[in-house]
N, C-alpha and C positions, 0 to 999 in steps of 0.2 A: 132371402126365403129359400123354403128347403127344401130341393128337390125333390124325386119321389123315389128319387138314385140315393140318397139318404136317411129317408123312414126309415125307423126303426118300429121292430114292436117292444112293448111293455116289457114283457118279459125275458125278452134279449138280454138288452142293458140292464135290468133290476139287479142282476150282479156284478155289473159289472164294478171298477171301482174307479174314486173319484178322477184319479189324472187318465182312468182311459171315459171315461164324461167327457173331460175337457177337451181330449184330443178329439172323439167324434164328435162337440157342438167345430170344436176346429175344422176338423173337413167339409162340414156342412153351409159351412159361410166362409167354406176359401178363404182361412186363416194361413198363412205360413209361417207366421211367427209365434207361435203359440200365443201371443192376448187376444184376450177379444174384446178389444178396443171395437167404442162403439158415437152412435152418437144421437142425441133425439132432441125431445124439447118436453121440458120438468114440469109436471102437476100435482098443486100441492095435496096434502091431505084435507080433507072437504067431509060434514058432513051430507048424507041423504034419507033421510028419515029416520029412520032408528040406529041407520047403518052410519056405522063410517070410514070410507077410504082413504088410503094411506099415501101418505108421496110416493108418485112412482115416473119412473122413464117414459114416455109415448110417443111413438109411432118412428122407434126404434130402427136405425142403417146401421149397416159393416161404417167403418171410419176407414177401411179402403177402397172401396167400390163404391158404399151410399147406396144400398140398396135395401128393401126391408131385409130383416132378418126374422126368423122362426123358428121353433123348437124343431128337431128331426123327429118328431112323434106326435103322435094325434092327442091332443091330451085337450077338460076345458079351456084353462087356462091358458091360451098359448100367450106370447110375446106382443101380439094389437089390444091385449090386454092391460100392456105396462111390468114396468119392472122395477118392482118393493128397493126403496130407497130406505134405507132405517135411521129419519128420524123424524119429526115430525111435522117440519114443513123446510122446503131452503130457503124460503127467505128468514127463518126464525135462522138459520145457520149460515147461509151463504148470502143471506140480499138479492136473490133469486126470486121475480117474480112467476109469478102461472104465463108458461108460453116462453119461455123462455128458453134457446136453446143450449144445448153443455156437450163436452165430450166428455168419454171416462171409460176404466175399464169396470170389467162383470166379473163375477166367479163364481162358482157354486151358493147353493145358499145352503144352509145349516140343513143336515138329514133328516132332521126332525118338522123341517115347511118339507124339503122335496115330500117324505110321503105323507104327510098330513094332503098338500098336492096329489100326487097319485103322480110327479114329472120327474123324474132323474134330472132329467135337464134347467131344472130351475135355478132360478141366474139372479142374484142378488147387484147393486152398483156395488164399486170399491170406494169406501166416500173421501180417500184420501185423495184419489187417482180423479175426483171432477174437478174440470174447465169449463168455464163461459166461453162460448164460441162469440166470435167474435168476428171472423164471415166464416162464409162455410163452406169444406172442403172443398180442393179444388175438381174433386169429379164430377162431383154434384153443379156447381157455377157451370160449367161445360153443357150440361145436360136443358142445365135453363136457358142458354144463349142458344141452344140449336131444336131449344121447345119440344127434345125427346121426354118431361115428364111433367107432372101438373107441381109444383112443389108449394105450400104454404110460409110459409118464413111472417114473425113478427114483423109490426110495421119499418121497424127501422133498420133491420137488414132486409128485409122487402124493397123497401124507397135504395139503400147502397146497391144490391143488386141490380135491379132495374135500370138506376143511372148508371151501374157500368158498361151494361149490358147495352140500353143506348149510342152510348160514348164509341163502340164499338161497332154496331151496324151500321153506324152515319159515317166513322173513319173510312170502313169497309165501300160503303159506297162512294163513298166525294173519295178518295184516292186510290182506287186498290193497286191500282202499278205501283207508286209511291212506295204503299203499305207491305208490295212484296220484296224491294228494292234494299228496303231497312230492314225487314227477316236474315234476305241472303247478307246483309253489312253485320247482323248482330250475330248468322250463322260466322260469318268467319269471324272476328272478332271473340264467341267460344270456341272454333277451333281452335284458335287464337294460346287462349287463357288453357285448352285443353293442351295443349300443345306444353306451357309454360305446367301446368304442375305433373307434368309426367314429370318432366326436365329435374323437380322438385324433388317428386316421391321418388325420381331416381337417387337421387342424392341421398335420399332420404336414407332409402335404402342399401345404400352402401356404408354410410353408419353408421345402419344398424351390424348389417355382416359385420361390419369392422369391431363394433359393441361385442357381438356374439365372438366374432376368435381372442378378444379380450376374456370374455367367458369364462368361454373353453379353457385359457391359458388359468385364467386363477382357479377354474376345479384345477386342474391338474396339479396344480402346486395345491390347491383345500386336502389333496391324496392323501398329496403327501403329508403333510402335515396330519390328517388324520392317522396315517401311519403309522408315525413318531409318535402324535398322543398314545394310538392304541402301544405303545412298545415302552413309556413312559410308563401308563395303567397297569403293563404288565410288571416293567418292576417295581411299581405302586403296592399291588399288591404283595410281591415276592420281600418284601421290605413290612408290610400291614402283619402278613404275617410270619413274620422272624417277630415283632414287636409283640406280635399274641403270645408267643411263644414264652416270653419274656415274664407275662405276665401269669401266666401258667408256672411258670417254674416257680418264680413266687409263690405261692398259690398251694404247687407241690412241696417247697421247702415244709412252709410257715405248718405243711400239715404233716410233717414226718415227723418236726421238731417240735409237734404243739404244746407239746405235753414238759417237754423242758423250760419252753415259753413262758409259760403258765406258771410251772412251779417259779419260774423267777421273775413271776409280772411282768413279763415284758406283755402278755395278749390279757382279759380283764375276763372272766367266769362265764359273762355273756356271751363274749364273740369266740370262745370255744367252745362253747356247745354251739352256738350257730355254723359254726366253717366247720366243726369234726362232726356233727349229725347234721349238717344242714335243713336247721330248722324250718317245716312251713305249718302251721299257725292254722289249727282246723275251725269254720266259722263255727259258734256255740250256736245253734240251728233251730236244740229241743224245744225251746220255748216259743216254741214259732208254728204259725199256721202254713202248712204245704204249699203253695203256689200249683203243682204238681197234681200232687198226692188227693190237695184238700178239692180244687178249683180247673184239676181236668186241664189244665194249660191253657184258659180259656180266658183275654186279656181282655174281656168286658166285664167277667165278675170280680177281675183282680181291682178295675178300677172304680168296680161300686165300693170292694171291701180296702181300699187303699183312702176312697173319701169317709168311709163312716171310722176309721180307722184316726182320722186324724179329728174327727172331730166328736170326738173320744176326749181326745188330749188340747180342746178348744182351738182349736187352727182349723180354720173354716177356706176351704177355695172351690170353685163349682168345677161340675164336672167336666165341665170342654179343658176348663188347666190341665187337667191329671190326665185327660185324653191325649190334650196336646202334647203337653209333657214327655209324658211314658213316651210313646213314641219316638222324638224327635232323642233320646234319653238309648231308645233302640238303635237307632240310626247312625249311633258313634259321629254323628257329625258335632261339631260345633256348636254348641250352644250361649246362644248373651239373652241376659234375662235385663227387658230394659223398661228404667221407671224414676220416679219420682223417690226419694228414700223415702221408707214405713211401708211402700208400698209392695211386699212381700217378697221381695227376691232373694235374699240369701233363706229370708225363713223356707220359703219354698226347694231347697235345694236341703237344707239340715231334716225338715220336717220328713218329708218325701223319703232321706237316705235312712231316716230311722225305721218308719213305713213300710219300704223293701229288708227289713237289717242290714242294710249297709253303713257305711264308717262318714261323712262327710270329715272334708276339710277345709273351713273357709279363711287365703290367705289373702292377706291387704295387697296391695298396690299402692304403691308408693310413688309423687310426682315426676321425682330423681329419676326413673328408673329410666336407660337408656340401652341398655344393647342386654342380651337373651345372657351377660354373665350375674344381669339383676336379678334375676328371675330365673337361676341355674346354678348361679357360684361360678368359683372357676377356684383353680389348682393354684397355692401357693408355692412357691422355688423354695425361698426364705424356708417356712416352717413346713418341704416337705408333704405337706397335704394339702385336703379338697378343704375350701369351706363353703361347705355345703348353702342352699338355703330353704325356709318351710314347701319351698313347693318342692327342693327335691327329695327330700326327705319324707315329706308325701308317699311319692311316688317311689321309696324305697320299702317305704313302709308296708306302701298296697303291691309291692313283689313279695313280697315276705307272711300275703297272706292272699295268696291269688284266687279263694273260692269270697271273698268278701270287695260284695262290691264299694268301690272306693268313685264319691263322688267332689272331685276338687275346683272352689272357688273361688276363682280369681275379684275380688270384693273391688270395686270401684275401678276392676278393669283399665279406664279412657281418664285415669288421673293423669296417666303418662300416656305418648304415642302409643297403638299400642302396635303398628306396625315397627318399631323401632323393637323395643323388646321381645311380642313374640312372633315375628314373621316366621324367622326361621322354625320357631315351633310346628307353629303352623302348616310349616310345606312338608312337615316327618307327619302329619297327622294323616295327609293327603294322599299321602300310598298306600292303598286300599289293595294290593298282592301282600303285601309280608307287612309282618306286628313293626314298625316305625322305630329306628335304632337311637340316640342321640351319642355322639361322643362326648367326655366330659373334660377326657384333657390324655395327654399322650403316653402309650403302654411302656414307655421310654425310662418313665417315671418310676412304673416298678421296677425296673432291672437296678437305678444308683439305689433303694431300697435295701436289694436282696443283697447286690454285693457289702454294704453298709453293716445291713444283721448277720451273711455269714462272718464275716470279720469277726462279731460282739460276742457269737456265739464258740466259734474255734476261741478266744480269749478267753471269756469266764472258763471255758472246759478246760482248756491247757492251768490256766491256776489252779481249780481246783483240783488238779493231780495230784500238781508238782506241790504241792501243801496238805495230799493229802486229806480232803472237804469234805468226802465224799458224803457222810452227812449233811451236812449243810442243804437245808433246801429253802433259802429266804433269800434275797438278794441286798439287801441290806445287813442279817446277820453274817454274811458271806463278807462283807465291808469292812463291815467290825473288825473283821478280823484283822490285825496291821504289815501281815506278808502276804495275805495277797492284795490289800488293799497296794498295798506300793508296788506291786507284780504288776495287779494289774493297771496302771496309773502308765509305766512302764511301760507294757504293751499299745499304751495308746494314746504314748508320745504326748501326757497330758503334765503340767508342772502342780504341782501341792497343791496351787492356789484354785487348780481344776473341779468342779466336785464330779462323779463321776453319777450318784446321785440325779443330780438334771441331766445328767448324757444319759440316763438310763429313762427320763421322762418321756427328752426328747424322740426314742429310738419309739419311747410307749405310743405316743402321739401320733407317729408318722404311718408303727403300723396298724393302729386301728383306723386311722383313713384312707390303708388304704383296705381294707376286712370291709370297712362298714360301708362305702364307698367306692363304685366299681371304674376303671376308666368309659367303661360306658353300658350305658342304661336302655333297656330296648323298654317301648309305653305300654304295661301291663297291659290284660286287655281285660281287666276288672277294672282298670279306667277309664272315670267321663270327664271327658273337663268345661268345666259350667264361667264365664263370665255374668256378672254383674253391673251395668253403669247405670250415672246419673248423666243427662245432659241438662249441664245449665254453664254460665259463664265459668265456672274452672276447671271442666274439663273440657275434652278432644271431640273432636267428631272421627265418628269409621269409617275413613278411607275405605274406596270401589271394592279394591285387593279383601279386606276382609268383609266385607260385607258380600264377596265374591263365596264366599269359604264359611259360610255362617248360617246359622239361621235366626233368626233374633225372633223373642217374644215378647210382646209391648204388654206395660202389668197400670189397672189403674189404683186407688188410692184405696184399699176395703172399706173405710165407713164408703164408697158410693154402690156397693156388693146388695144385694138383694138375700141377704141373709133368707130370710122367708124361706125364700124360692129352693134355696141349698138345702135345708130341713124336710123339703118336702121331697125334692133328689131322694136326699139318707136315708125318709123312711116306706122309700116306697122298696128298698133295696131288700128290706125286709130278713139283716141278720141279727141277731140274738146275744150275741159277742166276738164283739171286737177290740179288744185290751191286749191281747198278743197281735205281734206288727206279721209280716208276709211275707214268709223268707219265697225269695226268690233270686233263681244263681244268677250265674253270670250270664253264662247261656241263655238264660228266659227275659234279660236284659236288652239282649243282641248281639251277635257275635259280628265283628268286624267283616264284611268281604266290597267286593268290586258290584259298585253303580250296574245296575239293570243298563243294558243296553238303547242306545237310540236308536228307535224305529220308527221309519217315515210313513208306516200306514198303520200307525199307534194313534189313537184320537188323540192323547193328548199334548202328545211330541209335534200333533201336527197343530194342535191348535196355535199352540206356544208359537209355537213356528209361524203363525198368521199372526200373531199377536205383535210381537215384535216385528214382522216385517211392515203393519198397523201401525201398529203404536211406539213399541217403548223405541226404537231406530229412531223414528222420528222424534221422538220427545229428549233425545241421546243418554238414553237408560240403557248401562251394558248391561248384556242380556243373554248368555252364549251356553252351547252346549254341554258344560259343564252343569248349570243351575239347572237344565232339563233334567237330567239326570237323577242328581238330585231330588226333585221332586215326584221322579216316578218311584226314584226308592220310599221317600217318605207316605206318599197314596199305598203305595202295596202295607204298606209299616199300621200305616190310621185305621187300617179297615178292621184290624183285626180289634178294634175298641171301638168299634163306631161304621157301619154301613154306611153313611150318607157321604158319596161319592163330591157331593156339591160342597159339602161342609169341609170331605178336602180338603180337593181345586181352593176354594176362600180360603182354609188355613197356609196354603202355601203363595199364594197371593200377599197375603199378610209377612210369614218371614219373610221371601224371597223377592218380592217384585216392591212392594211397597215402599221398604226401607229404605231405596237408589233417589225416590225423588227428593231429591236437589236441584233446580234449576231455577233460571231465570223466564216466565212464562209469559210473560212479553211478545219474547221474540218467535220470529216465525217461521215456520212448520209446512210446506206446499201453502192450499190453499188457505191453510186456515193460522191461526196462532195457538201457542202451545194450549196457554189455557180450556183455548175452544175447544183441544184435539180431546184433552181430561173432558171436557163434556160426553165428548163422543164416546168416550172411554166407559165413562159411567156406564151409562145406555147399554155397554156392550158386556158389562158385567152382567149389566140386570137379565140380559138376557139370557149368557151363563148360566151364572146363579139364581137358575127360577124361585127357589125357595127363598132365599133372601132376608124376603121383610121376615122370616120367622126366625135369621138369627140374630142373638141379641148385640143390638148396637155396640158393645166392646168388643166382639172376637169380628164384623161384618165388614169383612175390604170394600163389599162400596159402602157404607154407612165412611169406613174408614177414607178413600178417599172422595169422597164430598167433604168431608174436614179438613182436608188437604186442603182442596179446590176454597170452601168457604176463606181460611188463611190466609193462603194466596192471594185475592179476593181485596185482603183487609189489611195488608201488604206490597201493597205497590206491584202487585204481581207476581211475589220471590215463592216461590213453593218449596216448603222445607219438613218435610214427614217428620222431623225430632226437633217444629216449632210448640 
């Protein structure tokens, strides 16, 4: 019971944070370990006339001293009116009957409930902490023996403690002296045990001291190793700088001799133009609708226009999909579109790209991909050139068109194991502080090409000069001059059987490889990477590492879409002409930036910390700090297209939480098994997403979780989001 010393005025506590309110409760209830641990008896939900009474914890006492507790504030609904337990009945969830004694931990009720009842201190029972009491706390038992307090027990517990009390009293009356001797003997045994424990702890302390000394020694060794590594890193940086200088020397040499190399056909016209004039292609946006000029940068209007534009192309998507997809594109995270074949995954990539004036590249994934070389290509030392893949060529093309959005889609991404061929690339995408860069091959290869190229140019020049062939500007014509041909073969060390024409082609291919494929490439700011996956017996599941770094958008068959509803949506937009695509700049489609910081005071952060403690962690679902920061970023961006925060949270749960639900639901998790805990989580989501019933079942996290639970019950309790 709160004393006058700890009674507060409502105006004083109204402005306190949840952490400060929790501290006041601990002080009021004389709790020192910061856990609001109590015990009491269950009163299940019931009907009182037209009013439904909730399930509550009654006769609430502190687990520390078994004293009745109350809120340190004069309120209408005190602890004596019961503490709310958020499920229909304890019997339904635990098999507890009315009057069953339990122990549990309390937490502050949701803010809206506390505001509603005008009680900032109002608490709820933490479901995962509930345990049935098979005996009363020791302090309470002593009170019962001494007759200090009248306590009402259920019949089983009452008989147990009355029997125990009677035996104790009878024993005391019949043989007080013997008991005294017994206590003395017991005390001596305890003293001996304490001495033994003390000696054991001393041994443990000695071992810890030795271990600590070993750690100190290892730390000193690690510091020396770190110093050695720092020296090696500095040396590596110097080597890297030296290597970079080599490729710059090659570029400088090619630039200096470019006209000569073009004249003698060592480089072709397009490579010459790209290299000399550093050609950058500008977007052709004349016949487009400007996002900023026409819509003033309004993303809601942009979504409406894109939906209407696609409808004119006979492509129908619900507004929610376009809102969601545009938000994910702006997040600069990896997006994975999941669904059955023909559900519109790659079509969304291609049609959205056209709708915003961008370019789409569909790259089919092969089942035999096992490393990053399958994705990016590799350098062939025999041919002295880099063998590029369609994926790398798409990146290079995007680099040449920096103002045009490029959407690169890895189609059927999980035909091979994604973590084998894509993990290194994904790690590069994780770096949000700078532009990700990929090393394709060693810069040293360019030094070999430079050396050989210098020799070729010198030999051709000397041969021309020696035989006064300044008028010849064609390599083939130069070779047709017998004297020049003979001299060049002599200079190259070739025999009569060797072909200078073939050697010329080899040099040409080497130069084209160096010019067209740089040794390193930065992932252009105008590129978005999307994956499309099917889940069937021919594909692989996504690993936790991949799921933790991506957003999953799940699709259903377009034949199940309510097309009439889409037409109604589009009619409300009121656009007269939607024949032109919408030009959205690379910046409008989202700039790469660091995720928002984790803030303990932020409601979203605190909510998912609580959900992780109560549900995700007991269900063995990996959920970390990065995921919450990704969620903050998504929420901020989604509010630009739709002001419904509940819908934003719903989408985040669909993308980042439900895809991780793969486990055995029959396993225990505290007092419940995992399937039962899923049922509690469903009720929790229904409370959090208050308008969940207005969300289409296809896009509802609540309905999605219910479907997962139903499938698990019909599959021997195996929970699988992808089933």
